[in-house]
C-alpha positions in Angstrom: 17.4 -64.4 -18.8 18.2 -60.9 -18.1 15.9 -59.1 -15.2 14.1 -55.9 -15.8 13.7 -56.1 -19.5 10.5 -58.0 -19.8 7.1 -56.0 -19.6 4.8 -56.8 -16.8 1.9 -59.2 -17.6 -1.9 -59.4 -16.7 -4.6 -62.0 -16.5 -7.3 -60.3 -18.3 -10.7 -61.0 -19.6 -10.7 -60.3 -23.5 -14.3 -59.4 -24.5 -15.7 -59.8 -28.2 -18.0 -57.9 -29.9 -20.0 -61.1 -30.3 -20.1 -61.4 -26.5 -17.5 -64.2 -26.1 -14.9 -63.9 -23.4 -11.4 -65.3 -23.0 -9.4 -65.4 -20.2 -5.8 -64.5 -21.4 -2.3 -63.3 -20.2 -1.0 -60.1 -21.8 1.0 -57.1 -21.5 -2.4 -54.8 -21.8 -4.8 -54.5 -18.9 -7.8 -54.8 -21.0 -8.7 -56.1 -24.4 -11.5 -55.7 -26.6 -12.0 -57.7 -29.8 -13.8 -57.1 -32.9 -13.8 -60.5 -34.0 -13.0 -64.0 -32.4 -13.0 -67.8 -33.0 -16.7 -68.0 -32.1 -17.9 -65.2 -34.5 -15.1 -65.5 -37.4 -16.3 -66.7 -40.7 -13.5 -69.2 -41.1 -14.7 -71.1 -38.0 -18.4 -70.6 -38.3 -18.9 -71.1 -42.1 -21.0 -68.1 -42.4 -19.8 -65.2 -44.4 -20.0 -62.0 -42.5 -19.3 -58.4 -44.0 -17.7 -56.2 -41.5 -18.7 -52.8 -43.5 -16.5 -49.5 -42.3 -17.7 -46.4 -43.9 -19.9 -47.9 -46.8 -16.7 -49.3 -48.3 -18.4 -52.6 -49.6 -21.4 -50.4 -51.2 -18.9 -48.1 -53.1 -16.9 -51.3 -54.3 -20.2 -52.5 -55.7 -21.0 -49.4 -57.2 -17.6 -48.9 -58.8 -17.6 -52.5 -60.3 -21.3 -52.9 -60.8 -21.0 -52.8 -64.7 -17.5 -54.2 -65.2 -18.6 -57.9 -64.7 -16.5 -58.4 -61.7 -19.5 -59.4 -59.7 -21.6 -61.3 -62.5 -21.5 -64.9 -61.9 -20.3 -67.3 -64.8 
């Protein structure tokens, strides 16, 4: 391998919004996560809607009468 072309790596504690912490090695000095394996819906089996700026409500209002949200 050529020397001097690889970034410097750090051992850091990655902190999730749910409170979980992971020790990882990365090229950044600190990491903050929005979602991790402990709180991700795929792993927990619970649906969690992460709403940014009311997008979910805007979607529901837009498609309320179109039949998109109605159960068959």
